[in-house]
C-alpha positions as CSV (number, residue, x, y, z in Angstrom):
1,M,53.8,11.7,-139.2
2,Q,53.7,14.1,-142.0
3,V,50.6,16.4,-142.7
4,S,49.8,18.6,-145.6
5,I,46.4,20.8,-146.2
6,E,45.0,21.7,-149.5
7,T,42.4,24.6,-149.7
8,L,39.5,23.6,-151.7
9,E,36.4,25.6,-152.7
10,G,34.9,27.9,-150.0
11,L,35.1,26.3,-146.6
12,E,36.2,22.7,-147.8
13,R,40.0,21.5,-147.0
14,R,41.7,18.2,-148.2
15,M,44.3,16.6,-145.6
16,T,46.8,14.4,-146.6
17,V,48.5,12.2,-143.6
18,Q,51.5,10.0,-143.9
19,I,52.1,7.4,-140.8
20,P,55.6,5.7,-140.8
21,S,54.9,2.2,-141.2
22,E,56.7,1.0,-138.0
23,R,53.2,2.7,-136.0
24,V,51.1,0.4,-137.8
25,S,53.4,-2.9,-137.5
26,E,54.0,-2.0,-133.7
27,A,50.5,-1.6,-133.2
28,V,49.5,-4.7,-135.1
29,E,52.2,-6.9,-133.2
30,K,50.9,-5.7,-130.0
31,K,47.5,-6.7,-130.7
32,L,48.3,-9.9,-132.0
33,K,50.4,-10.4,-128.6
34,D,47.3,-9.4,-126.5
35,L,44.9,-11.7,-128.6
36,S,47.1,-14.8,-128.2
37,K,46.7,-14.6,-124.3
38,T,42.8,-15.1,-124.7
39,V,42.3,-16.7,-128.1
40,R,41.1,-20.2,-128.3
41,I,42.5,-22.3,-131.1
42,D,42.0,-26.4,-131.1
43,G,45.0,-28.2,-130.1
44,F,46.6,-25.5,-127.8
45,R,46.0,-24.7,-124.0
46,P,44.6,-21.0,-123.5
47,G,47.4,-18.4,-123.6
48,K,49.8,-20.8,-124.9
49,V,48.9,-20.2,-128.6
50,P,52.2,-19.3,-130.6
51,L,52.2,-15.7,-132.0
52,K,52.8,-17.2,-135.7
53,V,49.7,-19.3,-135.5
54,V,47.6,-16.3,-134.2
55,Q,49.0,-14.1,-137.0
56,Q,48.5,-16.7,-139.6
57,K,44.4,-17.0,-138.3
58,F,43.9,-13.5,-137.6
59,G,46.7,-11.3,-138.9
60,S,44.8,-9.8,-141.8
61,H,41.7,-8.9,-139.7
62,V,44.0,-7.3,-136.9
63,R,45.5,-5.2,-139.3
64,Q,42.3,-3.6,-140.6
65,E,41.2,-3.0,-137.1
66,V,44.6,-1.3,-136.5
67,I,44.6,0.6,-139.7
68,G,40.9,2.0,-138.6
69,D,42.1,2.9,-135.3
70,V,45.2,4.6,-136.7
71,I,43.3,6.6,-139.0
72,E,41.1,7.7,-136.5
73,S,43.7,8.7,-133.9
74,S,46.2,10.1,-136.5
75,Y,43.2,12.3,-137.8
76,Q,42.8,14.0,-134.6
77,E,46.4,14.4,-134.0
78,A,46.8,16.0,-137.1
79,L,44.0,18.6,-136.6
80,I,45.5,19.4,-133.3
81,Q,49.2,19.8,-135.0
82,E,47.7,21.9,-138.0
83,K,45.4,23.7,-135.8
84,V,42.4,23.0,-137.6
85,R,38.8,23.1,-136.6
86,P,36.6,20.7,-138.7
87,A,33.0,21.4,-139.3
88,G,31.5,18.1,-139.3
89,M,32.8,14.7,-140.3
90,P,35.4,13.8,-142.7
91,S,35.3,11.9,-146.0
92,I,38.4,9.7,-145.6
93,D,39.7,8.1,-149.1
94,A,42.9,7.2,-151.1
95,V,44.2,5.3,-148.2
96,S,47.3,3.4,-149.0
97,T,48.2,0.4,-146.7
98,K,50.6,-1.7,-148.2
99,E,52.7,-3.6,-145.7
100,K,56.1,-2.5,-145.0
101,E,55.3,0.8,-146.6
102,D,54.5,4.1,-145.2
103,M,50.8,4.4,-144.7
104,S,48.8,7.5,-146.2
105,Y,45.2,8.6,-146.6
106,T,43.5,11.9,-147.3
107,A,40.5,13.6,-145.3
108,T,38.0,15.8,-146.9
109,F,36.3,17.9,-144.7
110,E,34.9,21.6,-144.0
111,V,36.5,23.9,-141.5
112,Y,34.7,26.7,-139.4
113,P,34.3,30.2,-141.1
114,E,37.0,32.7,-139.8
115,I,35.6,35.8,-138.5
116,D,38.4,38.5,-138.7
117,K,36.4,41.3,-136.9
118,L,32.7,41.2,-135.6
119,E,30.6,44.4,-136.8
120,L,28.5,45.5,-133.8
121,E,28.7,49.0,-133.7
122,S,26.9,49.5,-137.5
123,I,24.2,47.4,-136.7
124,E,20.8,49.5,-136.5
125,I,18.0,48.5,-134.6
126,E,14.5,49.9,-134.4
127,K,13.1,49.7,-130.7
128,P,9.5,50.2,-130.3
129,R,8.0,51.9,-127.4
130,V,4.5,50.6,-126.5
131,E,2.0,51.8,-123.9
132,I,-1.4,50.0,-123.1
133,T,-4.1,52.6,-123.4
134,D,-7.5,52.4,-122.3
135,Q,-8.8,51.8,-125.7
136,D,-6.5,48.9,-125.9
137,F,-7.9,47.5,-122.6
138,D,-11.5,47.9,-123.8
139,A,-10.7,46.2,-126.9
140,M,-9.3,43.2,-125.1
141,L,-12.4,43.4,-122.9
142,Q,-14.4,42.9,-126.0
143,K,-12.3,40.4,-127.3
144,L,-12.4,38.4,-124.1
145,R,-16.6,38.9,-124.3
146,E,-16.6,37.5,-127.9
147,Q,-14.7,34.4,-127.0
148,R,-17.5,33.9,-124.5
149,K,-20.1,34.6,-126.7
150,T,-23.1,32.4,-127.4
151,W,-25.7,31.9,-130.0
152,K,-29.5,32.9,-130.1
153,E,-31.8,31.8,-132.8
154,T,-33.2,34.3,-135.0
155,K,-35.7,34.7,-138.0
156,S,-33.6,38.0,-139.2
157,A,-31.3,37.5,-142.3
158,A,-27.8,36.4,-141.7
159,K,-24.8,39.0,-141.9
160,S,-21.4,39.1,-140.9
161,G,-20.8,37.8,-137.3
162,Y,-23.7,35.7,-137.7
163,Q,-24.0,31.7,-137.5
164,V,-25.4,29.9,-140.1
165,M,-26.2,26.4,-139.8
166,V,-26.1,25.2,-143.4
167,D,-26.5,21.9,-145.8
168,F,-24.5,22.2,-148.7
169,E,-23.4,20.2,-152.1
170,G,-20.7,21.3,-154.2
171,R,-20.1,20.2,-158.1
172,I,-17.5,20.7,-160.5
173,D,-18.5,20.5,-164.2
174,G,-21.6,19.0,-162.8
175,E,-20.1,16.1,-160.7
176,L,-20.1,15.8,-156.9
177,F,-16.7,16.1,-155.5
178,E,-15.0,14.4,-152.5
179,G,-15.0,16.7,-149.4
180,G,-17.7,19.0,-151.3
181,A,-20.7,18.3,-149.1
182,G,-21.6,18.8,-145.8
183,K,-24.6,18.7,-143.2
184,D,-25.7,21.0,-140.4
185,M,-22.4,22.9,-140.4
186,A,-21.9,25.9,-138.1
187,I,-20.3,28.6,-140.2
188,E,-19.9,32.2,-138.6
189,I,-19.9,34.9,-141.5
190,G,-16.7,36.4,-141.8
191,A,-14.6,34.3,-139.6
192,G,-12.7,32.8,-142.4
193,Q,-13.7,29.3,-142.0
194,M,-14.8,28.8,-145.6
195,L,-13.6,30.4,-148.7
196,P,-14.7,33.9,-149.2
197,E,-17.1,33.4,-152.1
198,F,-18.8,30.8,-150.0
199,E,-19.4,32.7,-146.8
200,A,-20.4,35.8,-148.9
201,G,-23.1,33.7,-150.4
202,L,-24.5,33.1,-146.9
203,E,-25.0,36.9,-146.3
204,G,-28.9,37.9,-146.4
205,I,-29.9,34.0,-146.2
206,K,-32.9,33.3,-143.9
207,A,-33.6,29.8,-142.1
208,T,-35.1,27.5,-144.5
209,E,-33.7,29.6,-147.7
210,Q,-31.7,27.8,-150.4
211,R,-29.3,29.6,-152.8
212,T,-26.7,28.6,-155.6
213,V,-23.2,30.1,-155.5
214,E,-19.9,30.0,-157.6
215,V,-16.6,29.5,-155.7
216,N,-13.4,29.6,-157.3
217,F,-10.8,27.3,-155.6
218,P,-7.3,29.1,-155.4
219,E,-4.6,27.6,-157.4
220,D,-2.5,27.0,-154.2
221,Y,-5.7,25.2,-152.5
222,H,-4.5,22.6,-150.4
223,G,-6.9,19.9,-152.2
224,A,-5.0,19.4,-155.3
225,D,-7.9,17.9,-157.0
226,V,-9.9,21.0,-156.8
227,A,-7.3,23.6,-156.9
228,G,-7.7,26.1,-159.6
229,K,-11.3,25.0,-160.4
230,K,-14.6,26.7,-160.3
231,A,-17.3,24.9,-158.2
232,E,-21.2,25.4,-157.9
233,F,-22.6,24.9,-154.4
234,T,-26.1,24.4,-153.4
235,L,-26.5,26.1,-149.9
236,K,-29.4,25.5,-147.6
237,A,-29.8,27.5,-144.4
238,T,-31.3,25.3,-141.6
239,K,-30.9,27.9,-138.9
240,V,-29.5,31.4,-138.4
241,S,-28.2,32.7,-134.9
242,K,-27.1,36.0,-133.9
243,P,-24.3,36.3,-131.3
244,E,-25.1,37.4,-127.8
245,L,-22.2,38.7,-125.4
246,P,-21.8,38.2,-121.8
247,E,-22.0,41.2,-119.5
248,I,-18.9,42.2,-117.5
249,D,-20.3,40.9,-114.1
250,E,-19.4,38.7,-111.2
251,E,-19.9,35.5,-113.1
252,F,-17.8,37.1,-116.1
253,A,-15.0,37.7,-113.5
254,R,-15.4,34.3,-112.1
255,G,-14.7,32.5,-115.6
256,F,-11.3,34.2,-115.3
257,G,-10.2,32.6,-112.0
258,V,-11.4,35.3,-109.8
259,E,-13.3,33.4,-107.2
260,D,-15.1,36.0,-105.3
261,G,-16.3,38.0,-108.6
262,D,-14.3,41.0,-107.8
263,L,-14.5,43.0,-110.9
264,E,-11.7,45.2,-110.2
265,K,-9.3,42.2,-109.5
266,M,-10.2,40.8,-112.7
267,R,-9.6,44.0,-114.6
268,A,-6.1,44.4,-112.8
269,D,-5.3,40.7,-113.8
270,I,-6.1,41.4,-117.4
271,R,-4.0,44.4,-117.4
272,A,-1.1,42.4,-116.0
273,N,-1.7,39.8,-118.5
274,M,-1.5,42.3,-121.2
275,E,1.7,44.0,-119.9
276,K,3.3,40.4,-120.0
277,E,2.3,39.6,-123.3
278,K,3.4,43.0,-124.6
279,N,6.8,42.5,-122.8
280,D,7.2,38.9,-124.2
281,R,6.4,40.2,-127.6
282,L,8.7,43.4,-127.5
283,K,11.4,41.2,-126.5
284,Q,11.0,38.7,-129.3
285,H,10.6,41.8,-131.6
286,I,13.8,43.4,-130.6
287,K,15.6,40.0,-130.6
288,N,14.7,39.1,-134.2
289,N,15.8,42.6,-135.2
290,V,19.1,42.1,-133.5
291,M,19.5,38.8,-135.2
292,A,18.8,40.2,-138.7
293,G,21.1,43.3,-138.0
294,L,24.0,40.8,-136.9
295,L,23.4,38.6,-140.0
296,E,23.4,41.8,-142.2
297,H,26.6,43.5,-141.4
298,N,28.5,40.1,-140.5
299,K,28.4,38.1,-143.7
300,I,29.5,34.4,-143.0
301,I,29.7,31.1,-145.0
302,A,27.8,28.3,-143.3
303,P,29.5,24.8,-143.4
304,S,27.2,22.6,-145.8
305,A,27.6,19.7,-143.2
306,M,26.1,21.9,-140.4
307,V,23.3,23.0,-142.5
308,A,22.6,19.4,-143.6
309,E,22.1,18.6,-139.9
310,E,20.1,21.3,-139.2
311,I,18.0,20.6,-142.1
312,N,17.4,17.1,-140.7
313,G,16.3,18.6,-137.3
314,L,13.9,20.8,-139.0
315,R,12.5,18.1,-141.2
316,A,11.8,15.8,-137.9
317,Q,10.1,18.8,-136.5
318,A,7.8,19.2,-139.4
319,A,6.7,15.5,-139.1
320,Q,6.1,15.8,-135.6
321,R,3.7,18.9,-136.2
322,M,2.1,16.9,-138.6
323,G,1.6,13.8,-136.3
324,R,4.0,11.6,-138.3
325,D,7.0,9.5,-136.9
326,P,10.4,11.5,-137.6
327,E,11.9,7.9,-138.2
328,T,9.5,7.0,-141.1
329,I,10.1,10.4,-143.3
330,D,12.7,11.0,-145.9
331,E,13.8,13.6,-148.2
332,A,11.2,12.7,-151.0
333,S,8.2,13.5,-148.9
334,F,10.1,16.4,-147.1
335,P,12.5,18.0,-149.6
336,N,15.6,19.8,-148.3
337,E,14.5,22.9,-150.1
338,L,11.7,23.4,-147.8
339,F,14.3,24.0,-144.8
340,A,17.6,25.1,-146.5
341,S,17.0,28.7,-146.1
342,E,16.0,28.8,-142.5
343,A,18.6,26.0,-141.8
344,T,21.5,28.2,-143.2
345,R,20.2,31.2,-141.3
346,R,20.2,29.2,-138.0
347,V,23.7,27.8,-138.7
348,Q,24.9,31.5,-139.4
349,L,23.4,32.9,-136.3
350,G,24.7,30.1,-134.2
351,L,28.3,30.7,-135.7
352,L,27.9,34.3,-135.0
353,L,26.6,34.3,-131.7
354,A,29.4,31.9,-130.9
355,E,31.6,34.4,-132.0
356,V,30.2,37.6,-130.1
357,I,30.6,35.4,-126.9
358,R,34.1,34.7,-127.8
359,A,35.2,37.8,-128.7
360,E,33.3,39.9,-126.1
361,K,33.9,37.9,-123.3
362,I,30.4,37.3,-122.3
363,E,30.0,35.0,-119.5
364,L,26.8,33.3,-118.3
365,N,25.2,35.2,-115.4
366,Q,23.8,32.5,-113.1
367,E,21.7,35.3,-111.1
368,L,19.8,35.7,-114.5
369,V,19.2,31.9,-114.6
370,D,17.9,32.0,-111.3
371,S,15.5,35.1,-112.0
372,A,14.2,33.2,-115.2
373,I,13.4,30.1,-112.9
374,D,11.9,32.3,-110.3
375,E,9.5,34.0,-112.9
376,M,8.5,30.7,-114.5
377,A,7.7,29.1,-111.1
378,V,5.4,32.2,-109.8
379,A,3.0,30.7,-112.3
380,Y,2.7,27.6,-110.8
381,E,0.5,26.3,-107.6
382,Q,3.9,24.9,-106.4
383,P,6.8,26.9,-107.2
384,E,9.2,25.3,-105.3
385,Q,8.7,22.1,-107.4
386,V,9.7,24.0,-110.3
387,R,13.0,25.4,-108.9
388,D,13.9,21.8,-107.8
389,Y,13.3,20.6,-111.2
390,Y,16.0,23.1,-112.4
391,R,18.2,22.1,-109.6
392,H,18.3,18.7,-110.2
393,N,17.7,18.2,-114.1
394,Q,20.9,19.3,-115.5
395,Q,19.5,19.0,-119.2
396,A,16.6,21.1,-118.7
397,R,18.9,23.9,-116.6
398,S,21.6,23.7,-119.7
399,G,18.6,24.6,-121.9
400,L,17.7,27.5,-120.0
401,E,21.1,28.5,-119.4
402,G,21.6,28.7,-123.2
403,S,18.5,31.0,-123.8
404,V,19.7,33.3,-120.8
405,L,23.1,33.8,-122.4
406,E,21.4,34.1,-125.9
407,D,19.5,37.1,-124.2
408,Q,22.9,38.5,-122.7
409,V,24.2,38.3,-126.2
410,V,21.2,40.5,-127.5
411,D,21.6,42.8,-124.6
412,H,25.3,43.4,-125.3
413,I,24.8,43.9,-129.1
414,L,22.1,46.3,-128.0
415,D,24.5,48.4,-126.2
416,K,27.1,48.6,-129.0
417,A,24.6,49.1,-131.8
418,K,22.4,52.1,-132.9
419,V,19.1,52.0,-131.6
420,N,16.4,54.0,-132.7
421,E,13.2,54.1,-130.6
422,K,10.0,54.4,-132.0
423,D,6.2,54.9,-130.7
424,A,3.9,51.9,-131.9
425,S,0.8,50.7,-130.9
426,F,-0.4,47.8,-128.6
427,D,-2.5,46.4,-131.6
428,D,0.4,46.6,-134.4
429,L,2.7,44.9,-131.9
430,M,0.2,42.0,-131.1
431,N,-0.5,41.3,-134.6
432,G,2.9,41.4,-136.2
433,K,2.4,44.9,-138.2
434,L,5.7,46.2,-136.8
């Protein structure tokens, strides 16, 4: 078997494979002999059909099957022989299969990019130092109170934070438009439920009062029929209510699962949850910085076949989030351009992470996997069931192992990179302001 490889643009390669005619003819003859033992043809007993008859009847079909098999097997042999790692399936063409002549074909495919040397020491990572202060804790308590607020009707004028029950009608150029009317809609001023001009029009309004306000729909508004247009809304307040926050008492504590209403236990639980959220958010923030640094200092071409596969996965996920069957979507409804950038980034990171694992000889730490399972298990009433699930479900455990190995890679890069610690607030961390 003769093999030659031509380098095309980027990662693309064209491999020409030439196979001796004897390999094909011998395989055809063997398959015909095997077929003659089982084939049924009128006038002949089973297993007694002459080879020549079998060849006349099935020779062409058998030859095509053999050619397919030979292409498949010889392609893999050629890759091994030439030490080539294809990224994705090949395109097979220029097939020459004339009888009594050597068979040949070309396979066009992409290869994995070569990484001569990883740059890890050049990466600079900003690592936030975050402490939860008493002020942060008090703000969290206030937030929890606001989540459990109730509404009390008032004769006062509405202001930010108040709730207004409103009937409204909207017109564009004097005409009612679809979706522009509502009745008894509860709107909290300042909560961002409606467009800012709409909510601003409710400030100072009292029950039974009616107003007219102008609202400009943004150009990128989700409703294409009204995007970029000006509407006039008639607003009528039917009720105005002010918020009432619950007291921090035993009943409040029981609302957070503290059955005996112990306020100190409730505070301890809230602080523990804040610490966990802080640590989780810090971990993800640092991980994002590490990945960004890895990409910045290690330029790599993403094979288009792998990017296309990743795009399909992202498209399916987007469809599921919208409640649609991924099998029914196509590129027309979810264009590739929507996912191309993220797909490319994911492929590049996947290749780089794999190279870090290989080059730095990082091995999965099973103790860390067990610790991760234990950490998840304690959040359940029957933690042993969670542990059993990961013991006996290899697919689930493999997914967790991949996550743990990725965390090990992040830690390894942090050890190599230049890490600059910086004080940051809990609020900035939790609100993505770092």
